C-alpha positions in Angstrom: 0.0 0.3 0.1 3.4 2.3 0.3 2.8 2.9 -3.3 -0.6 3.7 -3.2 -0.7 7.6 -2.2 2.5 7.9 -5.1 -0.1 6.4 -7.7 -3.2 8.2 -7.0 -1.3 11.7 -6.9 -0.1 11.1 -10.4 -3.3 9.5 -11.5 -5.1 13.3 -10.5 -1.9 15.3 -11.9 -1.9 13.8 -15.0 -5.4 13.2 -15.6 -5.1 17.0 -14.6 -2.6 18.2 -17.6 -5.0 15.9 -19.3 -7.9 17.7 -19.1 -7.5 19.7 -21.8 -6.7 17.8 -24.9 -9.7 15.6 -24.1 -11.3 18.2 -24.4 -10.5 19.1 -28.0 -10.5 15.5 -29.4 -14.5 15.1 -27.3 -16.1 18.0 -28.6 -13.8 17.7 -31.9 -16.4 14.9 -32.1 -19.5 16.0 -32.2 -18.5 18.5 -35.3 -17.0 15.3 -37.1 -20.1 13.3 -36.7 -22.8 15.6 -37.5 -20.8 17.3 -40.2 -21.9 20.5 -38.7 -19.4 23.3 -38.0 -20.5 26.8 -36.5 -19.0 29.4 -37.6 -19.6 32.3 -40.2 -18.9 31.4 -43.6 -17.2 34.6 -45.5 -15.7 35.1 -49.0 -12.2 34.0 -48.8 -10.0 37.0 -49.4 -7.5 36.7 -52.7 -4.9 38.1 -53.8 -2.1 37.9 -56.4 1.3 38.0 -56.6 3.5 38.5 -59.7 7.8 38.0 -60.0 7.8 34.9 -57.7 10.9 33.4 -57.6 10.8 30.1 -58.0 13.6 27.4 -57.3 14.9 25.6 -60.0 14.3 22.0 -58.4 10.2 23.3 -58.2 9.3 21.2 -61.0 11.6 17.9 -60.9 12.0 17.2 -57.0 9.9 14.7 -55.6 8.5 14.1 -52.0 9.8 15.9 -48.3 12.4 17.6 -51.2 9.5 19.2 -53.4 7.9 20.5 -50.6 10.7 22.5 -49.3 10.8 23.8 -52.3 7.3 25.0 -52.3 8.0 25.6 -48.8 10.6 28.6 -49.7 8.6 29.8 -52.1 4.9 29.9 -49.7 8.0 31.7 -46.9 8.5 34.4 -49.4 4.5 34.1 -49.9 4.1 35.1 -45.9 1.7 31.8 -46.5 1.7 30.0 -43.1 0.7 26.4 -42.6 0.2 22.7 -43.4 1.3 21.8 -46.9 -2.4 19.3 -47.4 -0.8 17.9 -50.9 0.7 18.6 -54.2 -1.2 18.4 -57.4 1.3 19.4 -60.1 -0.1 20.0 -63.5 3.1 19.9 -66.4 0.7 21.2 -69.3 0.2 24.3 -67.4 3.4 24.4 -65.1 1.2 25.2 -62.0 1.0 23.7 -59.1 -2.1 23.5 -57.0 -1.5 23.3 -52.9 -3.8 23.9 -49.8 -2.3 25.1 -46.9 -3.8 25.0 -43.5 -3.2 26.2 -40.1 -6.1 25.9 -37.0 -8.9 28.1 -38.1 -7.4 29.4 -41.5 -7.3 27.4 -44.9 -5.2 28.9 -47.9 -5.7 27.7 -51.7 -2.7 28.5 -53.2 -2.1 28.0 -57.2 1.5 28.8 -58.5 2.4 29.1 -61.6 6.2 28.5 -63.0 5.7 30.0 -66.4 4.2 32.8 -65.7 5.7 33.7 -62.6 2.7 34.4 -60.6 1.2 32.8 -57.0 -2.8 33.4 -56.8 -3.8 33.5 -52.7 -7.0 32.8 -51.4 -7.2 32.8 -47.5 -10.4 31.6 -45.5 -10.8 32.0 -41.8 -12.9 28.8 -40.8 -13.3 29.6 -37.0 -12.3 27.3 -33.8 -14.7 24.5 -34.4 -13.4 23.8 -37.4 -9.8 24.5 -35.7 -10.7 21.4 -33.5 -11.6 19.4 -36.0 -8.5 19.8 -37.9 -6.5 19.0 -34.9 -8.2 16.0 -34.3 -7.5 14.5 -37.7 -3.6 15.4 -38.1 -1.4 14.4 -38.3 -3.6 11.5 -39.9 -2.4 8.8 -42.0 -3.1 10.3 -45.4 -0.4 11.8 -47.4 2.5 10.0 -44.6 4.9 11.3 -46.9 5.0 14.9 -46.7 2.4 15.2 -43.5 4.0 16.9 -40.6 5.8 19.6 -43.2 5.6 22.4 -40.6 6.5 23.0 -37.1 3.2 23.1 -35.3 2.0 19.7 -37.1 5.3 18.1 -35.5 4.5 19.4 -32.1 0.7 18.2 -32.5 1.5 15.2 -33.2 4.3 14.5 -30.0 1.6 15.8 -27.9 -1.2 13.4 -29.3 1.2 11.1 -28.9 1.8 11.5 -25.4 -2.0 11.9 -25.0 -2.3 8.2 -26.2 0.4 7.1 -23.8 -0.6 9.2 -20.7 -4.6 8.0 -21.1 -3.4 4.6 -20.7 -1.7 5.2 -17.7 -4.7 7.0 -15.8 -6.7 4.1 -17.7 -4.6 1.1 -15.6 -3.7 3.0 -12.5 -7.6 4.0 -12.2 -8.6 0.3 -12.3 -5.2 -0.2 -9.8 -6.5 2.4 -7.2 -10.1 1.0 -7.9 -8.9 -2.6 -7.2 -7.4 -2.0 -4.1 -10.4 -0.2 -2.6 -12.7 -3.1 -1.1 -15.5 -1.2 -0.8 -16.1 0.2 -4.6 -15.2 -3.5 -6.1 -18.8 -4.5 -6.9 -19.9 -0.8 -8.6 -16.9 -1.0 -10.0 -17.0 -4.7 -11.6 -20.3 -3.6 -12.8 -19.5 -0.7 -15.0 -16.6 -2.1 -16.3 -18.8 -4.9 -17.0 -21.5 -2.6 -18.7 -18.6 -0.7 -20.7 -16.7 -3.9 -22.1 -20.3 -4.9 -23.2 -21.3 -2.2 -25.1 -18.1 -1.8 -26.9 -18.7 -5.4 -28.0 -22.0 -4.7 -29.2 -20.5 -1.8 -31.2 -17.6 -4.4 -32.2 -20.1 -6.8 -33.0 -22.3 -4.2 -34.7 -19.6 -3.5 -37.3 -18.3 -6.1 -38.3 -21.9 -8.3 -38.2 
């Protein structure tokens, strides 16, 4: 029982640390499930930039090398955020790429031949920002995912949240197990949770 006070304090403090992340993940689920994101819908602010300087390898590079080349162009254009994907149209020597930050989306078209850039920026609000964080970094376009510092940091925080939640769950079960008076109620809740989860999985795969 000597480890009980230490484990209880860790369980409490880690749970408090995790609470903001759990709120983000939990609230954003409602917006994902119901496809409803509150916030003002407004026309994007568009600007055209001329005499854009492109790296020599921007059209021939692939993967992270191309992302680095495009990132240097975006930095000069003062466009910040994660590049979602890159679509290159060789016939027009044109790049089309979405650039996203939490709460802001930017559609960028780069014309290498004409040395121009069309930039349309739209503020999407805090609800969309939470949905964005919920989905990122995600399993899509893993070859280029994490091309901005804020997504790299968020990936570390998301991983840490999962590991710490596992700790909170395991330590919570231990703390409950050593309290004999609460074992019957705890067993009932564990059984109810297991049955609910099992029923959901059965419904999904049946």
